[in-house]
Kinemage of the C-alpha trace (Angstrom):
@kinemage 1
@onewidth
@group {chain A} dominant
@subgroup {mainchain}
@vectorlist {calphas} color= white
{ca unk a 1} P 17.824 26.076 34.975
{ca unk a 2} L 15.411 25.808 32.072
{ca unk a 3} L 16.959 25.693 28.650
{ca unk a 4} L 15.706 28.419 26.323
{ca unk a 5} L 13.958 27.012 23.250
{ca unk a 6} L 14.256 28.053 19.673
{ca unk a 7} L 10.940 29.571 18.472
{ca unk a 8} L 11.124 27.222 15.514
{ca unk a 9} L 10.936 24.304 17.997
{ca unk a 10} L 7.513 25.499 19.071
{ca unk a 11} L 6.293 25.733 15.503
{ca unk a 12} L 7.294 22.189 14.636
{ca unk a 13} L 6.002 20.677 17.862
{ca unk a 14} L 2.714 22.449 17.275
{ca unk a 15} L 2.706 21.150 13.700
{ca unk a 16} L 3.171 17.560 14.851
{ca unk a 17} L 0.351 17.901 17.388
{ca unk a 18} L -2.032 19.413 14.860
{ca unk a 19} L -1.171 16.764 12.262
{ca unk a 20} L -2.228 14.142 14.809
{ca unk a 21} L -5.475 16.038 15.329
{ca unk a 22} L -6.134 16.032 11.569
{ca unk a 23} L -5.715 12.251 11.520
{ca unk a 24} L -7.898 11.797 14.587
{ca unk a 25} L -10.708 14.096 13.454
{ca unk a 26} L -10.481 13.080 9.816
{ca unk a 27} L -10.483 16.618 8.445
{ca unk a 28} L -10.283 17.362 4.765
{ca unk a 29} L -11.481 19.852 2.224
{ca unk a 30} L -12.660 18.301 -1.020
{ca unk a 31} L -12.794 20.133 -4.283
{ca unk a 32} L -13.384 18.881 -7.790
{ca unk a 33} L -11.131 20.742 -10.175
{ca unk a 34} L -10.500 20.175 -13.861
{ca unk a 35} L -6.827 19.698 -14.722
{ca unk a 36} L -5.143 21.860 -17.329
{ca unk a 37} L -3.933 20.099 -20.537
{ca unk a 38} L -0.252 19.923 -19.439
{ca unk a 39} L -1.152 18.346 -16.091
{ca unk a 40} L -3.424 15.829 -17.844
{ca unk a 41} L -0.658 14.913 -20.263
{ca unk a 42} L 1.892 14.351 -17.497
{ca unk a 43} L -0.629 12.421 -15.384
{ca unk a 44} L -1.185 10.093 -18.351
{ca unk a 45} L 2.581 9.503 -18.586
{ca unk a 46} L 2.622 8.280 -14.987
{ca unk a 47} L -0.643 6.317 -15.049
{ca unk a 48} L 1.122 2.934 -15.094
{ca unk a 49} L 2.328 1.311 -11.892
{ca unk a 50} L 6.032 1.419 -11.136
{ca unk a 51} L 8.272 -1.013 -9.266
{ca unk a 52} L 8.763 -0.312 -5.593
{ca unk a 53} L 12.393 -0.405 -4.317
{ca unk a 54} L 11.113 -2.062 -1.128
{ca unk a 55} L 9.534 -4.845 -3.168
{ca unk a 56} L 12.764 -5.326 -5.114
{ca unk a 57} L 14.824 -5.612 -1.930
{ca unk a 58} L 12.417 -8.157 -0.466
{ca unk a 59} L 12.444 -10.285 -3.615
{ca unk a 60} L 16.229 -10.017 -3.866
{ca unk a 61} L 16.643 -11.135 -0.253
{ca unk a 62} L 14.355 -14.131 -0.817
{ca unk a 63} L 16.138 -15.039 -4.065
{ca unk a 64} L 19.549 -15.056 -2.356
{ca unk a 65} L 18.206 -17.202 0.485
{ca unk a 66} L 16.833 -19.814 -1.930
{ca unk a 67} L 20.011 -19.725 -4.058
{ca unk a 68} L 22.286 -20.303 -1.071
{ca unk a 69} L 20.002 -23.099 0.124
{ca unk a 70} L 20.148 -24.875 -3.254
{ca unk a 71} L 23.940 -24.456 -3.519
{ca unk a 72} L 24.315 -25.779 0.029
{ca unk a 73} L 22.088 -28.808 -0.525
{ca unk a 74} L 23.918 -29.786 -3.713
{ca unk a 75} L 27.331 -29.294 -2.084
{ca unk a 76} L 26.245 -31.129 1.066
{ca unk a 77} L 25.025 -34.082 -0.984
{ca unk a 78} L 28.405 -34.560 -2.667
{ca unk a 79} L 30.430 -33.841 0.468
{ca unk a 80} L 28.491 -36.015 2.907
{ca unk a 81} L 29.953 -39.471 3.534
{ca unk a 82} L 26.529 -40.760 4.648
{ca unk a 83} L 23.939 -39.312 2.273
{ca unk a 84} L 21.309 -41.978 3.019
{ca unk a 85} L 18.768 -40.979 5.645
{ca unk a 86} L 20.500 -37.680 6.462
{ca unk a 87} L 18.590 -35.338 4.179
{ca unk a 88} L 16.275 -33.872 6.829
{ca unk a 89} L 19.134 -32.983 9.199
{ca unk a 90} L 21.266 -31.655 6.328
{ca unk a 91} L 18.388 -29.558 5.017
{ca unk a 92} L 17.802 -28.031 8.470
{ca unk a 93} L 21.495 -27.139 8.907
{ca unk a 94} L 21.900 -25.685 5.389
{ca unk a 95} L 18.621 -23.741 5.652
{ca unk a 96} L 19.694 -22.285 9.007
{ca unk a 97} L 23.115 -21.371 7.627
{ca unk a 98} L 21.637 -19.743 4.529
{ca unk a 99} L 19.165 -17.773 6.640
{ca unk a 100} L 21.992 -16.681 8.954
{ca unk a 101} L 24.031 -15.490 5.955
{ca unk a 102} L 21.090 -13.433 4.705
{ca unk a 103} L 20.619 -12.018 8.209
{ca unk a 104} L 24.294 -11.035 8.371
{ca unk a 105} L 24.024 -9.392 4.949
{ca unk a 106} L 21.099 -7.414 6.338
{ca unk a 107} L 23.111 -6.417 9.423
{ca unk a 108} L 25.987 -5.064 7.290
{ca unk a 109} L 23.497 -3.068 5.145
{ca unk a 110} L 24.079 -5.172 2.037
{ca unk a 111} L 20.345 -5.069 1.264
{ca unk a 112} L 20.119 -1.314 0.800
{ca unk a 113} L 19.594 -0.058 -2.745
{ca unk a 114} L 22.824 2.031 -2.635
{ca unk a 115} L 24.768 -1.058 -1.489
{ca unk a 116} L 23.302 -3.256 -4.211
{ca unk a 117} L 24.029 -0.628 -6.865
{ca unk a 118} L 27.643 -0.360 -5.637
{ca unk a 119} L 28.379 -4.092 -5.823
{ca unk a 120} L 32.161 -3.709 -6.104
{ca unk a 121} L 32.372 -1.343 -3.151
{ca unk a 122} L 30.414 -3.699 -0.875
{ca unk a 123} L 32.125 -6.927 -1.992
{ca unk a 124} L 34.174 -7.191 1.225
{ca unk a 125} L 31.050 -6.965 3.401
{ca unk a 126} L 29.302 -9.616 1.300
{ca unk a 127} L 32.282 -11.990 1.508
{ca unk a 128} L 32.588 -11.432 5.263
{ca unk a 129} L 28.938 -12.319 5.845
{ca unk a 130} L 29.271 -15.417 3.643
{ca unk a 131} L 32.461 -16.480 5.462
{ca unk a 132} L 30.770 -16.407 8.873
{ca unk a 133} L 27.557 -18.047 7.652
{ca unk a 134} L 29.474 -20.726 5.760
{ca unk a 135} L 31.724 -21.496 8.731
{ca unk a 136} L 28.758 -22.046 11.052
{ca unk a 137} L 26.990 -24.122 8.391
{ca unk a 138} L 30.067 -26.321 7.970
{ca unk a 139} L 30.352 -26.785 11.739
{ca unk a 140} L 26.670 -27.737 11.925
{ca unk a 141} L 27.064 -30.372 9.207
{ca unk a 142} L 30.109 -31.836 10.947
{ca unk a 143} L 28.215 -32.148 14.242
{ca unk a 144} L 24.999 -33.510 12.728
{ca unk a 145} L 26.684 -36.116 10.500
{ca unk a 146} L 29.596 -37.008 12.778
{ca unk a 147} L 32.270 -36.723 10.088
{ca unk a 148} L 33.657 -33.388 8.815
{ca unk a 149} L 33.527 -32.767 5.052
{ca unk a 150} L 36.795 -32.870 3.139
{ca unk a 151} L 38.893 -29.715 3.119
{ca unk a 152} L 38.987 -29.612 -0.679
{ca unk a 153} L 35.226 -30.082 -0.952
{ca unk a 154} L 34.506 -27.438 1.689
{ca unk a 155} L 36.850 -24.982 -0.015
{ca unk a 156} L 35.158 -25.610 -3.354
{ca unk a 157} L 31.743 -25.019 -1.752
{ca unk a 158} L 32.899 -21.730 -0.234
{ca unk a 159} L 34.387 -20.514 -3.516
{ca unk a 160} L 31.254 -21.411 -5.515
{ca unk a 161} L 29.038 -19.570 -3.002
{ca unk a 162} L 31.329 -16.510 -2.967
{ca unk a 163} L 31.582 -16.327 -6.761
{ca unk a 164} L 27.829 -16.710 -7.065
{ca unk a 165} L 27.072 -13.881 -4.595
{ca unk a 166} L 29.523 -11.468 -6.212
{ca unk a 167} L 28.476 -12.268 -9.795
{ca unk a 168} L 24.773 -12.130 -8.974
{ca unk a 169} L 25.155 -8.763 -7.266
{ca unk a 170} L 27.119 -7.314 -10.170
{ca unk a 171} L 24.338 -8.340 -12.569
{ca unk a 172} L 21.681 -6.974 -10.212
{ca unk a 173} L 23.523 -3.645 -9.909
{ca unk a 174} L 23.594 -3.378 -13.701
{ca unk a 175} L 19.867 -4.164 -13.882
{ca unk a 176} L 18.992 -1.596 -11.187
{ca unk a 177} L 20.887 1.140 -12.993
{ca unk a 178} L 18.989 0.327 -16.188
{ca unk a 179} L 15.635 0.225 -14.369
{ca unk a 180} L 16.377 3.594 -12.750
{ca unk a 181} L 17.224 5.153 -16.124
{ca unk a 182} L 14.111 3.687 -17.759
{ca unk a 183} L 11.775 4.712 -14.919
{ca unk a 184} L 10.872 1.121 -14.034
{ca unk a 185} L 12.126 1.366 -10.453
{ca unk a 186} L 11.576 4.748 -8.876
{ca unk a 187} L 9.514 6.625 -6.339
{ca unk a 188} L 7.376 9.200 -8.087
{ca unk a 189} L 6.976 12.445 -6.223
{ca unk a 190} L 5.201 15.762 -6.593
{ca unk a 191} L 6.636 18.891 -5.005
{ca unk a 192} L 4.001 20.904 -3.126
{ca unk a 193} L 5.038 24.555 -3.001
{ca unk a 194} L 7.268 26.383 -5.469
{ca unk a 195} L 9.721 29.248 -5.315
{ca unk a 196} L 13.147 29.252 -3.695
{ca unk a 197} L 12.507 26.514 -1.034
{ca unk a 198} L 11.440 24.059 -3.733
{ca unk a 199} L 14.393 24.997 -5.928
{ca unk a 200} L 16.903 24.448 -3.103
{ca unk a 201} L 15.328 21.121 -2.175
{ca unk a 202} L 15.349 19.823 -5.774
{ca unk a 203} L 18.992 20.842 -6.229
{ca unk a 204} L 19.982 19.038 -3.015
{ca unk a 205} L 18.026 15.973 -4.111
{ca unk a 206} L 19.649 15.846 -7.538
{ca unk a 207} L 23.103 15.974 -5.951
{ca unk a 208} L 22.515 12.656 -4.183
{ca unk a 209} L 24.108 9.711 -6.043
{ca unk a 210} L 21.541 7.294 -4.596
{ca unk a 211} L 18.454 9.335 -5.427
{ca unk a 212} L 15.547 7.103 -6.513
{ca unk a 213} L 12.919 9.869 -6.528
{ca unk a 214} L 11.514 11.058 -9.836
{ca unk a 215} L 9.868 14.462 -9.606
{ca unk a 216} L 6.736 14.597 -11.757
{ca unk a 217} L 5.963 18.292 -11.320
{ca unk a 218} L 5.222 21.135 -8.932
{ca unk a 219} L 1.932 22.470 -7.566
{ca unk a 220} L 1.566 25.866 -5.930
{ca unk a 221} L -1.269 28.330 -5.347
{ca unk a 222} L 0.920 31.426 -5.551
{ca unk a 223} L 1.221 33.630 -8.602
{ca unk a 224} L 4.102 33.618 -11.066
{ca unk a 225} L 5.852 36.489 -9.296
{ca unk a 226} L 6.436 34.389 -6.147
{ca unk a 227} L 6.342 30.933 -7.749
{ca unk a 228} L 7.612 30.792 -11.348
{ca unk a 229} L 6.111 28.445 -13.951
{ca unk a 230} L 9.344 26.401 -14.050
{ca unk a 231} L 11.336 25.624 -10.887
{ca unk a 232} L 14.754 23.940 -11.221
{ca unk a 233} L 13.692 22.610 -14.625
{ca unk a 234} L 10.321 21.196 -13.493
{ca unk a 235} L 7.000 22.719 -14.623
{ca unk a 236} L 4.360 24.057 -12.292
{ca unk a 237} L 1.307 21.924 -13.155
{ca unk a 238} L -1.400 23.744 -11.229
{ca unk a 239} L -2.833 24.693 -7.872
{ca unk a 240} L -3.214 22.643 -4.699
{ca unk a 241} L -6.842 21.922 -5.588
{ca unk a 242} L -5.716 20.456 -8.923
{ca unk a 243} L -3.100 18.351 -7.144
{ca unk a 244} L -5.791 16.171 -5.548
{ca unk a 245} L -7.171 15.269 -8.972
{ca unk a 246} L -3.667 14.799 -10.426
{ca unk a 247} L -2.702 12.350 -7.658
{ca unk a 248} L -5.801 10.283 -8.418
{ca unk a 249} L -4.988 10.013 -12.118
{ca unk a 250} L -1.227 9.450 -11.847
{ca unk a 251} L 0.494 6.672 -9.899
{ca unk a 252} L 2.221 8.931 -7.401
{ca unk a 253} L 4.132 7.523 -4.435
{ca unk a 254} L 4.948 10.674 -2.505
{ca unk a 255} L 3.993 14.289 -1.950
{ca unk a 256} L 6.862 16.450 -0.693
{ca unk a 257} L 5.873 19.750 0.891
{ca unk a 258} L 8.697 22.220 0.186
{ca unk a 259} L 7.623 24.956 2.585
{ca unk a 260} L 9.441 26.249 5.665
{ca unk a 261} L 8.201 24.551 8.879
{ca unk a 262} L 7.347 27.975 10.273
{ca unk a 263} L 4.585 28.278 7.629
{ca unk a 264} L 2.449 26.164 9.943
{ca unk a 265} L -0.963 27.506 8.946
{ca unk a 266} L -0.295 26.939 5.262
{ca unk a 267} L 1.073 23.418 5.838
{ca unk a 268} L -1.976 22.447 7.890
{ca unk a 269} L -4.271 23.842 5.208
{ca unk a 270} L -2.515 21.608 2.697
{ca unk a 271} L -2.689 18.530 4.914
{ca unk a 272} L -6.451 18.900 5.308
{ca unk a 273} L -6.726 18.540 1.528
{ca unk a 274} L -4.033 15.958 0.884
{ca unk a 275} L -4.154 13.397 3.698
{ca unk a 276} L -7.028 11.520 2.044
{ca unk a 277} L -4.733 10.416 -0.800
{ca unk a 278} L -3.039 6.968 -0.655
{ca unk a 279} L 0.513 8.360 -0.785
{ca unk a 280} L 3.387 9.159 1.545
{ca unk a 281} L 3.387 12.807 2.616
{ca unk a 282} L 6.751 14.297 3.579
{ca unk a 283} L 7.911 17.730 4.675
{ca unk a 284} L 11.274 18.761 3.236
{ca unk a 285} L 13.508 19.222 6.297
{ca unk a 286} L 16.791 20.212 4.620
{ca unk a 287} L 16.521 23.918 5.326
{ca unk a 288} L 16.044 24.027 9.111
{ca unk a 289} L 18.343 23.250 11.981
{ca unk a 290} L 15.950 21.162 14.041
{ca unk a 291} L 16.333 17.410 14.352
{ca unk a 292} L 13.694 15.060 15.730
{ca unk a 293} L 14.262 11.449 16.684
{ca unk a 294} L 15.696 9.438 13.747
{ca unk a 295} L 12.455 7.478 13.316
{ca unk a 296} L 10.677 10.745 12.501
{ca unk a 297} L 12.721 11.090 9.321
{ca unk a 298} L 13.339 9.364 6.052
{ca unk a 299} L 16.376 10.214 3.960
{ca unk a 300} L 17.384 10.297 0.333
{ca unk a 301} L 21.147 10.237 0.613
{ca unk a 302} L 21.908 13.137 2.954
{ca unk a 303} L 18.596 14.933 2.363
{ca unk a 304} L 16.200 14.536 5.321
{ca unk a 305} L 12.421 14.573 5.034
{ca unk a 306} L 10.012 14.772 7.956
{ca unk a 307} L 7.505 11.880 7.786
{ca unk a 308} L 3.962 13.218 8.184
{ca unk a 309} L 1.665 10.543 6.713
{ca unk a 310} L 2.487 7.093 5.329
{ca unk a 311} L 0.603 5.253 2.626
{ca unk a 312} L -1.446 2.477 4.286
{ca unk a 313} L -1.029 -1.223 3.387
{ca unk a 314} L 2.025 -0.793 1.204
{ca unk a 315} L 4.685 -2.960 -0.455
{ca unk a 316} L 4.889 -6.417 1.145
{ca unk a 317} L 1.814 -5.744 3.268
{ca unk a 318} L -0.149 -5.317 0.034
{ca unk a 319} L 1.319 -8.582 -1.308
{ca unk a 320} L 0.338 -10.396 1.889
{ca unk a 321} L -3.177 -8.935 1.776
{ca unk a 322} L -3.574 -9.915 -1.880
{ca unk a 323} L -2.438 -13.482 -1.129
{ca unk a 324} L -4.907 -13.544 1.788
{ca unk a 325} L -7.697 -12.342 -0.516
{ca unk a 326} L -7.039 -14.910 -3.234
{ca unk a 327} L -6.657 -17.820 -0.798
{ca unk a 328} L -9.815 -17.178 1.206
{ca unk a 329} L -11.838 -16.137 -1.849
{ca unk a 330} L -11.106 -19.458 -3.580
{ca unk a 331} L -12.010 -21.308 -0.371
{ca unk a 332} L -15.237 -19.286 -0.098
{ca unk a 333} L -16.239 -19.995 -3.703
{ca unk a 334} L -15.504 -23.710 -3.213
{ca unk a 335} L -17.764 -23.780 -0.127
{ca unk a 336} L -20.523 -21.424 -1.263
{ca unk a 337} L -21.018 -22.302 -4.940
{ca unk a 338} L -24.206 -24.359 -4.258
{ca unk a 339} L -25.749 -21.340 -2.470
{ca unk a 340} L -24.686 -19.020 -5.297
{ca unk a 341} L -26.125 -21.385 -7.899
{ca unk a 342} L -29.416 -21.649 -5.994
{ca unk a 343} L -29.601 -17.864 -5.617
{ca unk a 344} L -28.988 -17.367 -9.336
{ca unk a 345} L -31.737 -19.861 -10.193
{ca unk a 346} L -34.180 -18.213 -7.769
{ca unk a 347} L -33.553 -14.762 -9.283
{ca unk a 348} L -33.852 -16.093 -12.836
{ca unk a 349} L -37.108 -17.980 -12.410
{ca unk a 350} L -39.035 -15.573 -10.148
{ca unk a 351} L -38.675 -12.297 -12.072
{ca unk a 352} L -37.671 -11.210 -15.551
{ca unk a 353} L -34.287 -9.672 -16.203
{ca unk a 354} L -30.615 -10.503 -15.733
{ca unk a 355} L -29.389 -12.552 -12.781
{ca unk a 356} L -26.590 -10.128 -11.961
{ca unk a 357} L -26.880 -6.435 -11.195
{ca unk a 358} L -23.873 -4.232 -12.001
{ca unk a 359} L -23.380 -0.971 -10.181
{ca unk a 360} L -20.664 1.672 -10.392
{ca unk a 361} L -19.054 2.330 -7.021
{ca unk a 362} L -16.054 4.105 -5.569
{ca unk a 363} L -12.928 1.926 -5.497
{ca unk a 364} L -9.325 2.442 -4.450
{ca unk a 365} L -8.127 6.063 -4.766
{ca unk a 366} L -11.621 7.135 -5.718
{ca unk a 367} L -11.531 5.182 -8.992
{ca unk a 368} L -14.843 3.934 -10.368
{ca unk a 369} L -15.335 0.156 -10.375
{ca unk a 370} L -18.277 -2.011 -11.433
{ca unk a 371} L -19.450 -4.185 -8.543
{ca unk a 372} L -21.473 -7.388 -9.058
{ca unk a 373} L -24.551 -8.383 -7.046
{ca unk a 374} L -27.437 -10.779 -7.493
{ca unk a 375} L -30.326 -8.677 -8.762
{ca unk a 376} L -32.729 -7.995 -5.902
{ca unk a 377} L -35.089 -5.468 -7.557
{ca unk a 378} L -37.589 -5.637 -10.370
{ca unk a 379} L -35.711 -4.818 -13.558
{ca unk a 380} L -37.914 -1.873 -14.510
{ca unk a 381} L -37.433 -0.350 -11.028
{ca unk a 382} L -33.687 -0.860 -10.678
{ca unk a 383} L -31.684 2.173 -9.621
{ca unk a 384} L -28.150 2.161 -11.012
{ca unk a 385} L -27.281 5.406 -9.247
{ca unk a 386} L -28.530 4.413 -5.757
{ca unk a 387} L -29.637 8.002 -5.216
{ca unk a 388} L -32.712 6.643 -3.461
{ca unk a 389} L -31.671 4.127 -0.807
{ca unk a 390} L -33.617 0.910 -0.300
{ca unk a 391} L -35.935 1.230 2.688
{ca unk a 392} L -37.955 -1.213 4.773
{ca unk a 393} L -40.788 -2.697 2.714
{ca unk a 394} L -39.474 -1.045 -0.462
{ca unk a 395} L -41.819 -2.062 -3.345
{ca unk a 396} L -38.889 -2.107 -5.782
{ca unk a 397} L -37.442 -5.209 -4.090
{ca unk a 398} L -38.626 -8.653 -5.206
{ca unk a 399} L -39.635 -11.283 -2.613
{ca unk a 400} L -36.539 -13.319 -3.450
{ca unk a 401} L -34.453 -10.148 -3.431
{ca unk a 402} L -35.679 -9.279 0.058
{ca unk a 403} L -34.365 -12.606 1.373
{ca unk a 404} L -31.085 -12.242 -0.518
{ca unk a 405} L -30.525 -8.752 0.883
{ca unk a 406} L -31.343 -9.714 4.484
{ca unk a 407} L -28.969 -12.679 4.337
{ca unk a 408} L -26.361 -10.732 2.299
{ca unk a 409} L -26.331 -13.564 -0.242
{ca unk a 410} L -26.834 -10.884 -2.910
{ca unk a 411} L -23.243 -9.747 -2.213
{ca unk a 412} L -21.602 -13.118 -2.969
{ca unk a 413} L -20.829 -12.364 -6.659
{ca unk a 414} L -18.424 -9.725 -5.344
{ca unk a 415} L -16.044 -12.608 -4.663
{ca unk a 416} L -15.285 -12.423 -8.379
{ca unk a 417} L -14.530 -8.712 -8.001
{ca unk a 418} L -11.960 -9.778 -5.403
{ca unk a 419} L -10.328 -12.222 -7.825
{ca unk a 420} L -10.142 -9.431 -10.422
{ca unk a 421} L -8.335 -7.241 -7.883
{ca unk a 422} L -11.027 -4.549 -7.700
{ca unk a 423} L -12.065 -5.416 -4.136
{ca unk a 424} L -10.495 -7.001 -1.069
{ca unk a 425} L -12.311 -9.512 1.091
{ca unk a 426} L -12.057 -7.088 4.006
{ca unk a 427} L -12.071 -3.303 3.749
{ca unk a 428} L -14.384 -0.287 3.767
{ca unk a 429} L -17.592 -1.217 1.938
{ca unk a 430} L -17.797 0.457 -1.495
{ca unk a 431} L -20.653 2.906 -1.897
{ca unk a 432} L -22.412 3.779 -5.131
{ca unk a 433} L -20.898 6.789 -6.876
{ca unk a 434} L -24.066 8.875 -6.434
{ca unk a 435} L -25.176 7.476 -3.074
{ca unk a 436} L -26.475 10.053 -0.641
{ca unk a 437} L -28.247 10.635 2.658
{ca unk a 438} L -31.441 12.549 2.055
{ca unk a 439} L -30.538 15.264 -0.439
{ca unk a 440} L -26.799 15.331 0.328
{ca unk a 441} L -23.964 13.152 -0.942
{ca unk a 442} L -21.894 11.360 1.680
{ca unk a 443} L -18.875 13.581 1.046
{ca unk a 444} L -20.997 16.615 1.941
{ca unk a 445} L -21.955 14.985 5.237
{ca unk a 446} L -18.579 13.590 6.342
{ca unk a 447} L -15.422 15.645 5.961
{ca unk a 448} L -13.146 12.600 5.849
{ca unk a 449} L -15.327 10.470 3.562
{ca unk a 450} L -12.793 10.110 0.714
{ca unk a 451} L -10.093 8.945 3.144
{ca unk a 452} L -11.906 5.574 3.102
{ca unk a 453} L -10.581 5.109 -0.429
{ca unk a 454} L -6.908 5.036 0.570
{ca unk a 455} L -7.236 1.229 0.504
{ca unk a 456} L -9.257 -1.152 -1.643
{ca unk a 457} L -12.893 -1.491 -0.573
{ca unk a 458} L -14.034 -4.834 0.799
{ca unk a 459} L -16.824 -7.377 0.595
{ca unk a 460} L -17.099 -7.112 4.376
{ca unk a 461} L -15.660 -4.584 6.800
{ca unk a 462} L -15.128 -3.451 10.373
{ca unk a 463} L -18.164 -1.165 10.276
{ca unk a 464} L -20.444 -4.032 9.205
{ca unk a 465} L -19.083 -6.242 11.997
{ca unk a 466} L -20.101 -3.509 14.438
{ca unk a 467} L -23.709 -3.455 13.248
{ca unk a 468} L -23.455 -0.678 10.646
{ca unk a 469} L -24.898 -2.389 7.595
{ca unk a 470} L -27.863 -1.631 5.415
{ca unk a 471} L -29.595 1.720 4.997
{ca unk a 472} L -27.668 4.934 5.726
{ca unk a 473} L -30.641 7.152 6.460
{ca unk a 474} L -28.992 9.660 8.789
{ca unk a 475} L -25.860 11.772 9.029
{ca unk a 476} L -24.839 9.985 12.231
{ca unk a 477} L -24.841 6.594 10.517
{ca unk a 478} L -22.544 7.610 7.674
{ca unk a 479} L -20.262 9.415 10.136
{ca unk a 480} L -20.069 6.330 12.354
{ca unk a 481} L -19.430 4.012 9.401
{ca unk a 482} L -16.687 6.280 8.081
{ca unk a 483} L -15.023 6.424 11.488
{ca unk a 484} L -14.969 2.621 11.745
{ca unk a 485} L -13.479 2.466 8.242
{ca unk a 486} L -10.735 4.942 9.147
{ca unk a 487} L -9.978 3.021 12.357
{ca unk a 488} L -9.635 -0.150 10.265
{ca unk a 489} L -7.172 1.516 7.886
{ca unk a 490} L -5.046 2.871 10.748
{ca unk a 491} L -4.877 -0.459 12.648
{ca unk a 492} L -4.848 -2.923 9.741
{ca unk a 493} L -3.158 -6.298 10.058
{ca unk a 494} L -3.751 -9.751 8.562
{ca unk a 495} L -4.954 -10.975 11.957
{ca unk a 496} L -7.464 -8.108 12.008
{ca unk a 497} L -8.690 -9.163 8.545
{ca unk a 498} L -8.980 -12.758 9.730
{ca unk a 499} L -10.983 -11.681 12.783
{ca unk a 500} L -13.416 -9.648 10.644
{ca unk a 501} L -13.754 -12.460 8.103
{ca unk a 502} L -14.651 -15.082 10.696
{ca unk a 503} L -16.995 -12.761 12.606
{ca unk a 504} L -18.913 -11.860 9.434
{ca unk a 505} L -21.216 -14.944 9.264
{ca unk a 506} L -22.057 -14.532 12.959
{ca unk a 507} L -22.851 -10.813 12.758
{ca unk a 508} L -24.958 -11.320 9.617
{ca unk a 509} L -27.547 -12.985 11.865
{ca unk a 510} L -28.498 -9.439 12.914
{ca unk a 511} L -30.728 -8.339 10.029
{ca unk a 512} L -32.416 -5.329 11.672
{ca unk a 513} L -31.025 -2.775 9.201
{ca unk a 514} L -30.841 -5.009 6.120
{ca unk a 515} L -33.720 -4.387 3.726
């Protein structure tokens, strides 16, 4: 017998399917809208970066691991009857025991922000994890060194470790409460959609003792009769079109759509505009009875939110990518400086003008950055706007510049853009702000063009590895390049970056489209 389904089930399943189609097709609707003075003022207040709770938890976990390791090594040194020649074995045992303690703390949820803030309430869990980890560490030392440590010494070690963990967590809880009050550690959110649904959601959110979300304002297209100018104490800052500009000026972490799931057409219309932004997009799910699998949801206390889009390359992934960029950029500069020096000399002595060419291009979140290149054109013919693309046999390009462009040596100064944090080594290639195909800008050709800017642009990228470098003289080329860029963002990993980086010199041998 078939079970009868709630009509709302159909709406939400359809919504999930259509959201996937938006991601696959790369749909969006771009508008450029001037913000009103209030929205500009609030955007300026949130223009500085905040501190991610996920980053804090990761750093806290690492700090406790290192602290327990140091305490264990010092205690083991004084307790061991045979300290000479046993350091390596002792280090391995203490490191394993410290790591196991941290793992147990993770298992008992002692690394959740609510648990850290409630240090007294979670003290028993912390002591239990330390007791088990310490006991196994002590047994490992006894087996590896043949003689068990003294009972008094072992007891002293356990007490020091326990007191340290409890005291450190009390201080951290105090610091977190201060950071939350001062806005240092928070997730900044904008509510999309006003009226009664938004009001109910905000009230539920504010009731949660572990709420780390700071609402920056509300955006809604409806008039004041259906969506008042102030909802639950928060101002309505503008329309959905203005929200796109607001999210590019302010450091926003999350957009929360406070509309009923049955308003499918309106939600999809919003997603076509908003998915290009580098933020988490959530659908408030507190007001309906449906429940998907747990992995479909994120929660703030008891308030569920349906996860629609996630910000790409976030938190520790961004730290890992930045470390990757710095490491391989320094290696590249160390290996390539003679080539860069020779290129600079060739540009300087074969044509008048500066060695470096600076061009404004689109960076992360559609910000404007100034990218460095070796000058490849005659100074009096240089085109800062790149409205007219360089073509084969272009008379504006110097003989030296033609070689530099074909070999991509002209791009090497962008390694310094990477060190400044404006570019990554690998990512979607940044295009000039006014670049276009024929008479149309790229955004007018490709619906999903601005979605490329959800991550930092790169010196090299997946599209270039697949032969899409050089002149973009047709709609098909810019569409294909954008699709490769979006595929890269969706499937990013450090191994993927490494693959692209090492394939780059090989694929540069194909100079057919490089003028």
